[in-house]
VEXDREN-2710 file (C-alpha; in Angstrom, 1 decimal):
% VEXDREN-2710
k/r/px/py/pz
1/MET/-216.4/-66.5/52.1
2/PRO/-218.5/-67.6/49.1
3/THR/-217.1/-69.7/46.2
4/MET/-215.6/-67.5/43.5
5/PHE/-214.3/-68.1/40.0
6/ILE/-211.3/-65.9/39.2
7/MET/-209.6/-65.4/35.8
8/ASN/-206.1/-64.0/35.7
9/PRO/-205.3/-63.3/32.0
10/LYS/-201.9/-61.8/32.5
11/GLY/-200.3/-59.3/30.2
12/PHE/-202.7/-59.3/27.3
13/GLY/-205.9/-59.6/29.4
14/HIS/-206.9/-56.1/28.6
15/ARG/-207.8/-57.2/25.1
16/LEU/-210.4/-59.6/26.6
17/LEU/-212.0/-57.0/28.8
18/GLU/-214.7/-55.8/26.4
19/HIS/-215.5/-59.4/25.5
20/VAL/-215.9/-60.3/29.2
21/VAL/-218.2/-57.4/29.8
22/ARG/-220.3/-58.4/26.8
23/ALA/-220.5/-62.0/28.1
24/PHE/-221.2/-60.9/31.7
25/PRO/-222.9/-57.5/31.6
26/LEU/-223.1/-55.7/34.9
27/GLN/-226.7/-54.9/34.2
28/THR/-229.2/-55.4/31.5
29/ALA/-231.1/-52.4/30.3
30/ASP/-234.3/-53.5/32.0
31/ALA/-232.4/-54.1/35.3
32/ALA/-230.8/-50.7/35.1
33/ALA/-234.2/-49.0/34.4
34/ALA/-235.5/-50.7/37.5
35/ASP/-232.4/-49.6/39.5
36/ALA/-231.7/-53.3/40.2
37/GLU/-228.5/-54.6/41.7
38/PRO/-225.6/-55.1/39.3
39/TRP/-224.4/-58.6/38.3
40/PRO/-221.7/-59.9/40.8
41/LEU/-218.8/-59.5/38.4
42/ARG/-215.7/-57.7/39.7
43/HIS/-212.7/-56.4/37.9
44/VAL/-209.3/-56.0/39.6
45/PHE/-206.5/-54.2/37.8
46/MET/-203.0/-54.3/39.2
47/TYR/-200.2/-52.2/37.6
48/ARG/-196.6/-51.4/38.0
49/ALA/-194.1/-48.8/36.8
50/CYS/-193.3/-49.4/33.1
51/THR/-189.5/-49.6/33.4
52/LYS/-189.9/-52.2/36.2
53/VAL/-192.2/-54.3/34.0
54/VAL/-189.8/-54.1/31.0
55/GLU/-186.8/-54.8/33.2
56/SER/-188.5/-57.8/34.8
57/PHE/-189.9/-59.5/31.7
58/GLY/-187.1/-58.4/29.5
59/SER/-184.5/-60.0/31.8
60/ILE/-186.5/-63.2/31.9
61/PHE/-187.0/-63.6/28.2
62/SER/-183.6/-62.3/27.1
63/ALA/-180.2/-64.1/27.3
64/GLY/-179.6/-62.6/30.7
65/GLY/-182.7/-64.3/32.2
66/LYS/-183.4/-67.4/30.2
67/GLY/-180.0/-68.6/28.9
68/LYS/-180.8/-67.9/25.3
69/GLY/-181.7/-65.0/23.2
70/PRO/-185.2/-63.8/22.1
71/PRO/-186.9/-65.9/19.4
72/LYS/-186.1/-65.1/15.8
73/PRO/-188.7/-63.0/13.9
74/PRO/-191.0/-65.0/11.6
75/PRO/-190.4/-65.1/7.8
76/GLY/-191.3/-61.7/6.4
77/GLY/-190.7/-59.9/9.6
78/ARG/-192.9/-59.3/12.6
79/PRO/-196.5/-58.1/12.0
80/LYS/-197.3/-54.5/13.0
81/PRO/-198.7/-54.3/16.6
82/THR/-202.4/-53.7/17.1
83/PHE/-203.8/-51.8/20.0
84/ALA/-207.0/-51.8/22.1
85/SER/-206.8/-48.3/23.4
86/GLU/-208.0/-45.3/21.5
87/ALA/-205.1/-43.2/22.6
88/MET/-202.5/-45.6/21.2
89/LYS/-204.4/-46.0/18.0
90/GLU/-204.5/-42.2/17.7
91/ALA/-200.8/-41.7/18.5
92/VAL/-199.8/-44.3/15.9
93/ALA/-202.1/-42.8/13.3
94/ASN/-200.8/-39.3/14.0
95/GLY/-197.1/-40.3/14.2
96/THR/-196.7/-38.6/17.6
97/LEU/-195.0/-41.4/19.4
98/ALA/-191.4/-40.8/20.5
99/PRO/-188.7/-43.0/18.9
100/GLU/-189.0/-46.6/19.9
101/PRO/-186.6/-48.0/22.5
102/GLY/-183.5/-49.5/20.8
103/ARG/-184.2/-53.1/21.7
104/PRO/-187.2/-54.7/19.9
105/MET/-188.2/-56.6/23.0
106/ALA/-188.2/-53.4/25.1
107/THR/-190.4/-51.7/22.4
108/HIS/-192.8/-54.7/22.5
109/LEU/-193.1/-54.7/26.3
110/THR/-193.3/-51.0/26.6
111/SER/-196.1/-50.6/24.0
112/SER/-198.0/-53.5/25.5
113/TRP/-197.8/-51.8/28.9
114/MET/-198.9/-48.5/27.4
115/ASP/-201.9/-50.0/25.6
116/CYS/-203.0/-51.9/28.7
117/MET/-202.8/-48.8/31.0
118/LEU/-204.6/-46.6/28.5
119/HIS/-207.3/-49.1/27.8
120/TRP/-208.1/-49.5/31.5
121/MET/-208.1/-45.7/31.9
122/GLU/-210.6/-45.4/29.0
123/ILE/-212.9/-48.2/30.1
124/THR/-213.0/-46.9/33.7
125/GLY/-213.4/-43.3/32.8
126/ARG/-210.0/-42.2/34.0
127/SER/-209.2/-40.3/30.8
128/GLY/-211.1/-38.2/28.4
129/ALA/-213.9/-35.6/28.8
130/ARG/-216.1/-38.0/30.8
131/ALA/-213.4/-38.5/33.4
132/ALA/-213.3/-34.8/34.1
133/ALA/-217.1/-34.4/34.1
134/SER/-219.1/-34.3/37.3
135/LEU/-221.6/-37.2/36.9
136/GLY/-224.9/-37.3/38.7
137/GLN/-226.7/-40.4/39.8
138/GLN/-228.7/-40.7/36.5
139/GLU/-225.6/-40.3/34.4
140/ARG/-223.8/-43.0/36.3
141/ARG/-226.8/-45.3/35.9
142/GLU/-226.6/-44.6/32.1
143/LEU/-222.9/-45.4/32.0
144/ARG/-223.4/-48.9/33.3
145/GLN/-226.3/-49.8/31.0
146/TYR/-225.7/-52.6/28.5
147/ARG/-227.5/-52.6/25.3
148/GLY/-225.5/-55.1/23.3
149/GLY/-222.8/-54.5/20.8
150/PRO/-219.2/-53.5/21.7
151/ILE/-218.4/-51.3/24.6
152/VAL/-218.5/-47.6/23.7
153/LYS/-215.7/-45.9/25.6
154/GLY/-216.9/-42.8/27.3
155/ARG/-220.4/-44.1/27.5
156/ASP/-220.4/-47.7/28.7
157/GLN/-217.5/-47.4/31.2
158/LEU/-217.4/-49.8/34.2
159/GLU/-219.1/-48.3/37.2
160/GLU/-217.0/-47.4/40.2
161/ASP/-218.2/-50.2/42.5
162/SER/-217.5/-53.0/39.9
163/GLN/-213.7/-52.3/39.6
164/LEU/-210.7/-51.9/41.8
165/THR/-207.4/-50.5/40.8
166/LEU/-204.2/-51.3/42.7
167/ARG/-200.5/-50.4/42.2
168/MET/-198.1/-53.1/42.9
169/GLU/-195.8/-50.9/45.0
170/GLU/-198.6/-50.5/47.6
171/PHE/-199.6/-54.1/47.5
172/VAL/-196.1/-55.4/48.4
173/THR/-195.4/-52.7/50.9
174/LYS/-193.1/-53.7/53.8
175/ASP/-195.5/-52.1/56.2
176/LEU/-197.4/-55.2/57.3
177/ALA/-200.2/-53.2/58.9
178/LYS/-200.9/-51.4/55.6
179/ARG/-200.5/-54.6/53.6
180/GLU/-203.1/-56.3/55.8
181/THR/-205.5/-53.4/55.4
182/LEU/-205.2/-53.6/51.6
183/VAL/-205.7/-57.4/51.6
184/LYS/-208.8/-57.1/53.8
185/GLU/-210.2/-54.5/51.4
186/ILE/-209.5/-56.6/48.3
187/LEU/-211.0/-59.7/49.8
188/SER/-214.1/-57.7/50.9
189/PHE/-214.3/-56.3/47.4
190/VAL/-214.2/-59.6/45.6
191/SER/-216.6/-61.3/48.1
192/HIS/-219.2/-58.4/47.8
193/GLY/-218.6/-57.3/51.4
194/GLN/-219.2/-60.7/53.0
195/GLY/-217.1/-61.4/56.1
196/MET/-214.1/-63.6/56.2
197/VAL/-212.8/-65.9/59.0
198/PRO/-209.3/-65.1/60.5
199/SER/-207.8/-68.2/58.8
200/GLU/-208.7/-66.8/55.4
201/LEU/-206.9/-63.5/56.0
202/GLY/-204.0/-65.4/57.6
203/ALA/-203.6/-67.6/54.5
204/ALA/-203.7/-64.6/52.2
205/MET/-201.0/-62.8/54.2
206/ALA/-198.9/-66.0/54.4
207/ALA/-198.8/-66.1/50.6
208/PHE/-196.5/-63.1/50.5
209/GLY/-193.8/-65.3/52.0
210/SER/-193.3/-67.2/48.7
211/HIS/-192.3/-66.0/45.2
212/SER/-195.5/-65.9/43.1
213/GLN/-193.6/-67.7/40.3
214/LYS/-191.7/-70.1/42.5
215/GLY/-190.4/-73.1/40.6
216/SER/-190.9/-71.6/37.2
217/GLN/-188.6/-69.8/34.7
218/MET/-190.6/-66.6/35.5
219/GLU/-188.9/-66.5/38.8
220/LYS/-185.5/-65.8/37.2
221/SER/-185.7/-62.0/36.6
222/SER/-182.7/-59.7/37.0
223/ALA/-183.8/-59.2/40.6
224/VAL/-182.6/-62.8/41.2
225/THR/-179.9/-63.2/38.5
226/GLY/-178.4/-59.7/38.7
227/ALA/-178.2/-59.6/34.9
228/LYS/-179.8/-56.3/33.9
229/PHE/-181.9/-56.0/30.7
230/LEU/-182.1/-52.2/30.6
231/ASP/-179.1/-49.8/30.9
232/GLU/-179.6/-46.2/31.8
233/GLY/-179.9/-45.1/28.2
234/ALA/-182.6/-47.7/27.6
235/VAL/-184.5/-46.6/30.7
236/THR/-184.5/-43.1/29.3
237/GLN/-185.8/-44.3/26.0
238/VAL/-188.7/-46.2/27.6
239/GLU/-189.6/-43.2/29.7
240/ALA/-189.6/-40.9/26.6
241/TYR/-191.7/-43.4/24.6
242/VAL/-194.3/-43.6/27.4
243/GLY/-194.4/-39.9/28.0
244/SER/-195.1/-39.1/24.3
245/VAL/-198.8/-40.1/24.9
246/PRO/-200.5/-37.2/26.7
247/ASN/-202.9/-39.3/28.7
248/LEU/-200.0/-41.2/30.2
249/ALA/-197.8/-38.2/30.7
250/ALA/-200.7/-36.6/32.6
251/VAL/-200.6/-39.4/35.3
252/GLY/-196.9/-39.7/35.7
253/GLY/-195.6/-41.3/32.5
254/SER/-193.6/-44.5/33.1
255/ASN/-194.2/-44.2/36.8
256/ALA/-197.9/-43.6/36.5
257/ILE/-200.2/-43.4/39.4
258/LEU/-203.9/-43.8/38.4
259/SER/-206.6/-41.9/40.3
260/GLY/-208.4/-44.0/42.8
261/SER/-205.6/-46.5/43.3
262/MET/-205.9/-48.3/46.6
263/GLY/-203.5/-47.3/49.3
264/ARG/-202.7/-43.9/47.8
END
């Protein structure tokens, strides 16, 4: 397998996506006109149900998971959140969001999840008029052209073979045969279809045997400590908040399943 450089920007990585595409365009306009091969840049997006994300991170960073409460707000209060997705910007501007979850940390984690999901849906054409349109070969070629300036959602969306979407539930399935199939597909995707030796697949499968955050504070979520962050009422609040954005409600709300997700 070839040498690869991988960036894992975690929770706020979606804010970097447009900058990354500008720095490493899949194709220049000239290359697209000549129908040349795209640049070897690949994007992998893994997502999880919103309530599970909020419960996990909330329990880590709250008193139940970390041994101390959340940090105190800065003098003058916390700044208003900003968003990358057009859908969140519109919902805030129009005042159509449901009431925020009662706990500030739950609101922060929920709105961050919503913005991340919506931004990916927009940048990959999974929402909006272009997602529903039947695109021909020429239209798809036009979508991946890069002419400088910021990405224009709905026009400069990432082409299908440059991005992969995966839900965590499928990735950590207890069905080892299905898990191995997914791992093979992911490795093939990031290596541009080049073959792998059995030891590489074996090493990838063996990694599931250890906690991904082993030895760090991030390992101590409520799944380990048993100290829950969200009660039933808070779960309902999170679900209502997510469901108040139509594009998220359309794909399952808090338990969203995006079209084209691997293993579905």
